[in-house]
N, C-alpha and C positions, 0 to 999 in steps of 0.2 A: 548434193547438199545434205541429204539425210545421213549419208555416211559420215561426213565431217561433224554433223550435230551429234551423232552417236559417239564418235571419238571424244568430242568435247565433254559430253555427259559422263563418260567413264573416267576421263581424266579428273574432272571436278569431284567425282564420287570417291575415287581411290587415292588421288595424289594431292590435289590442292583445290580448294573451293575458289570460285571466281572472285570473291571478295572475302577478306578476313575482318570480321567486325571487332570493334573495341569491346573488351571484356567489362562487364558490369561490376560495380563494387561488391555486390552480393553474390558473385558467381560461385557456383559449387566447385569445390576443389576435390579432385579425384586422386587417389593413390592407387598404384598398380601393385598387386601382389604377384610377383613373377615377371621375368623378362620374356614374355611369350611372343610367339610369332603372330598371334591373332590380334593382339592389342592395337597395333597400328591401324588395322582395318576397323576394329570394333569400337575403339575409343579415341585414339590419338588423332587420327585424321578427322573423324566426325566432330570432335571437340573444337577444331579450328574454326568451323563455321557457326558454332553456337556461342552467342555472347554471354551465356550464363554458365559456361563450363570451362574449367582450367585443369589440365592434367599437371598436377603439382609435384608428385613424388612417386618414387618407385623403390621397392625392396625386392631383392632376389637372393637365392642361396649363395650364388657366386658374386661377391661384391665387385670384382673386376668387370664381370659381365654387366652388372647393373650400372657401373660408371660409364662403360662404353655405350650402353643402351640409352642412358640419359643424355649423353652428348649427341648421339645420333638423332634423337627425337626432341631435343631441347626441353628436357624435363628438369626443372630447377633443383630438385632435392633428391638425393639418394640416401635412403636409410639403410643402415647396416643389417637390419633384421626385420622380420615381420612384427614380432612382439617379443619383448624380453629385455635383456641388458642393453642399455643405450651405449653405442660406441662412437661413431662419427658420422658426419654427413658431408656430402659433396655438393657444393654450389657450383653452377656452371662457371667454369673458368677458375674456380678457387677451391682448393682442398683444405678444409679446416681440420687439422689433425689434433688428436688428443683432447678434444672438447666433447663433453657429454651431450647427447641428444636423444630424443625419444626414438624408439622403434616406430615403424609406420603406424601401427594401430594405436600407439600412445600419443601420436601427434595431434594436438587439439585443433590444428588448422585444417586437417583433412576431414571432409564431410562424407565422402563416398569411397568405398573400396571396390575395385574391380578385381574379381578373382578368376584367373585363367590358369590355375594350377592343375596338376593331374586330377582326374575325377575322384580318386581316393582321398584327396585332401579337401574337397569342396565342403563336406559336412562340417569338419572341425573348424576350418578357417572362416566359414560363414558365421558359425556361432561365436567365434572369438571376435569377429568384426562387429556383430550385432551387440555383443556384450560391451564393446568399446564405444557403443553409441553411433556407429557408422551405418549409413545406408549401404546396401550391397547390390552390385550388378554382378550376377553369378553366371558364368558360362555354363551352357548345357553340357551334359545332363546335370541337374541340380545336385545329385548325390550319387553314390555308388549303387544304391538299391532303394526299394520302397520303404524299408525299415528306417533308414536314415532320413528319407524324405518326410515321412510322417513325424519323426522326432524333431526335424528342423522346423517344418512349417507349423507344427502344433506347439512349439516351444513358447513359454511365457514371454521370451524376448521379442517374439513377433505378434503374439496375441494380446498383449497388454495395451492399454490406451496410449496413443502417441508413440507407438513403437516405430523403429526405423522401417524403411521400405526395402524389400528384397524382391528382386526380379530375376527369374530364370531367363537367360538371354537367347530365346528363340527368335532371332532378329528378323527372319523372313516374314513373320506374322504381322509385323508393323508396317510393311510396305503396302501402298494402295493397291498394287496389282493383285496381291494375295487376297486382300479383303474384298475387292470387286469380284474376283473369282468365287469366293465364298458366297457373296450376295447373289450371284447368278445361280449358284447351286441351291441355296436355301430358299430363294423366292420362286423357284420353279414349282408348279403345283403337283408334279408327279412325284412318285416315291423312288428313292434311290435303291437300285438293285445291287450295284457293286461299286466299290471304290478301290483305287490303287495308287501307289506312289513308288517312285524309283529315284535313286541317287547313286552315282558311281564316281569314284576317283581313279584316275590313271595310276598304274602301279608305281610310277616313278615319283609321285608326289610325297609319299611317306616312306622313309627308310625302314629296313627290317628291324631296327632297334628302336623305332619310335615308341614313345610312351603309350600310344594308342594300342599297341600290341603287347602290353604287359598286364597280366591279370592282377598282380599285386597293386597296380596303379589304377585299377578300374577300367582297363582297356577292353577293346573289342569293337567290331563294326557296329553292333547294335547300340553301343554306348556312344557312337560318334556319327558316322554317316547315316546309318539306318535309323537312328533316333529321330532324324528329321522326317523320315518316311512314316514312322509311327505317329508322330505329332500331326502330320498332314492328314492322314486318313481319319484320325480321331476328330479333327475339326470338320471334315467333310460330313461324317455321319452323326456328329454331335459330340462335343467334348466329354459329356458325362456318360456316353454310351459304352457299355462293357464290350470289350473285344476278347473273344475266347479263341486261343490258338487251336487250329485243327491240323495243320501240317507245317512243320518247320524243318528247313534244311540249312546247313551252313558249310562253308569251306574252312577247314582248320588252318592254323598257322603253318603246319608242317607241309602242306600241299603246295606252298608257294616257292617256286624256283628251287625245289629240292632241299629246303631247309629241314633241319632236324626238329623233332617234336619237342621244342623247349617250352612251349606255352600251350599245353593240351586243352586249356579252357578258353583259348582265344579263338574268336571267329573273325576271319579276314573278310568274309562275305556272309550275308544272311538273307534268306528268302523265307517268307512266312505267309500263311493263309489264316484268316480268322473268320469267325461268324459273330454277328451281333444277335441280341435277343430276338430281333425281328427277322432273322435269317438273311441279312444282307451279307454278301460275300466281299471280303476285304483281303487285299494282297499288298505286300511290300517287298521290295528288292533293293538291297544296298550292297555295295562292294567297295572296300577300302583299297583294293589293289587290282583294279580292272585292267585286263591285258588287251582290250580292243583298240581300235584306231579311231581318231576323231572323225566325226561325220562330215566335216568340211573338206576332207581330202577328195581328190577326183574319184568319180564313181568307178572308173576302170580299176583303181587301186582297191577301193572298198568292196568291189564285187567279189574279190578273192580273199579279203581279209575281214575279220570281225570288226564291227564299227563301235564307236564309243557313244552310247546313248546320252541324250540330254536329261537333266533332272526333269521329272514330270509328275504331276498329280492329276487324277481323272475321276470323274463321277459318271456312272452310267445309270440311266433311269429306266424304270419299267415302261413298256410300251403303253401309250395312251390312245384310246379310241377317239378319233377326231370326228368321224361321221359314218353313218350307215345309209347306203342307197340300195333300194330294192329294185332288182333287175326285172325285165319282162318275164323271165322264166320263174320269178319268185325267189330266186336265190339272192340273199343280201350280199352286197359288195361293201366291205368294211375298210375304212381308211384308218390306219394306225400310224402313230408317230413315236419315235424313240429318240430321246435326247441324250447326247454325250457332251460333257463339258470338260475340256482339258486345258491345263495351264502348263506351258513349257518354260523351263528354267525359273521355277518359282523360288529357288534358293537364292539366286542372284539376279532378280528381275531388273535391277537398275542397269545391268550390262545389256541385257536383251531378254525379252519375254514375249509370249503370245498366248492369248486365250482363244481357244477354238470352241465355238458353240455349234454343234452339229445335230441336225434333225434328220433321221433316217425315216422316210415315208414308205409305207407299203400299202398296196391295195390287195385285199384278200377275198377270195370266194371260197368259203369253207377253209380247208387246209392249204389251198393253192394260192401262191403269190402271183397276181396278175401283172403287177407293175411295182417297181421300187425306184426311188430317187433320193438324193441327199441334198439338203440345203445346209450350207455352212457359212458362218460369218466369223470374222476375226476381230479381236479387240486388243488394245494395249492400254496400259494405265500407269504411266510414269508419275502421275499425280492423281489426286482425287478429281472427280468430275468438276467442270468449271462452275456449276451452280452450287457446289458444296463449299461451305465456309472454310473447310479444312484446306481447300486448294489455295487459299490466300496465304496460309502459313507455310505449307510444304513447297518444295521446289522439285522440278522435274529431275534434277541431277542428284537428289538425295539418295544415298545408298540405303539399304535395309538397316544398316547399323546406325546411320544418321537419324532415320525415322524412329528407331528404338530409343536412341538417346533423347530425342525430343519428348517422347512419352514418359521416359524415366524421370526426366527433370520436371515435367508437368505434374507427375504424381508426387514427387518430393515437395513441390511448391503448392500442392493442393489445388491445381488448376484442372479445368475440364479435359483438355486434350482431345485426341481423336476418338476416344472410347475403346481403343484396342489395349488389352492388358492380358497378362498370363497370371491367373490367380493360383492360390495355394492348392485348390482342388485339382486343377489341371496338372500341376507339377507332380502331385502325388499319384494321380491316376496314370500319368505317363510312365512313372517308374514301376508301378504295379504291372502294367502291360509288358514292360521290358523284362521284369523278373519272370513273369509267367512264360514269356516267349523263350527265354534261356532254359527254363526248366523243361519245356516241351521239346527243346532241341537236345536234351540230355546233358546240358551244361549247367554249371552252378551260377546263380546270380552273383554279381560282384560282391566281394567281402565287405562286411560291416566294420567300420572303424570304431574302436572303443574309445569314446570321448564323451565326457559329461561336463556340463556347466550347471 
């Protein structure tokens, strides 16, 4: 039964919700910049179950691709450009030729722009969208580097009263599983000793010519897969905590399957260690082209082959003295407990996840360990706790993207929501950490785009 419930949950999350509500008259109308592969997961499918969201329009560089995309996903309007000279629009089933129409950003019926363009275009098209009065849901990373991030988030278009809403789309943060993991971490009375995060993609997922491997487009593992790792550890130790790189290693583009060194500034994989001001040890590992094998394969196969690790984030705490007992010989017997909190598959927890809360107990006489044992419990959180009012609104089958969309709409409509948000300081500090990590690796931060409004 649990297996079939899991299949149903994933189906409703990624394909079709159990019911499709009627759209409200004041529903927010979203326009897509780019015919991206992520938009169906991030916006199109989540919008189906939200009564206040309509995916209304798309614009792409290739108008034919935009038409095909619109027909596939039932998007009613195709604009011929992002912004500029109006040409023509396609209504589902009817091509209206030789009639003037607005470009997407000039369309007054569009309230929100979803930007899933190459990273190098995020800064410019975010500013253009904000100037057009649109709210912006912006794919991570928010910009190519910290310079662009500071210019974007400190721009008068965002800091003036009644400015549009801009959200960097770190979707996993909005799911209850991640927030409950963080609650477990931050409510524990001990001090964090170390934190780590890992995320790997199999090498077949991204082609060698993928935009994520182009320096000119703001590519690199640290700008894609590993940016989740940086985000995760920053939240574990505190979003405002400074992370100083101490050791950084990367696998270059040329090392993959004998490719030539066409992108010398590109990292296909990134591993980095950091220290916080309080000497906490931080580590991240990300790989955009991992060559291991899935961990669900038979052990006899995996025993002779490298395995594919799950996404994981973890916090390890300093040992805590639980009790001291004085023995007959006068030597104290000390009971220590060391907690480790781990979340598995925090990036896509709606598919499956697990939170492990492990306490390693040791009895010590001086420097000698007399006895040790481990107490561990497991938790899952596909929704908020039953006594939490947020559980009434959320659904067990909601994807991370659906949770994100819920809070994005709440912010636009000035409602309380879940309280989860990614603010300007977090987005800027995220890019500062990425820039410093690249520099520590001997690589250049991604290039700044010259654009002003």
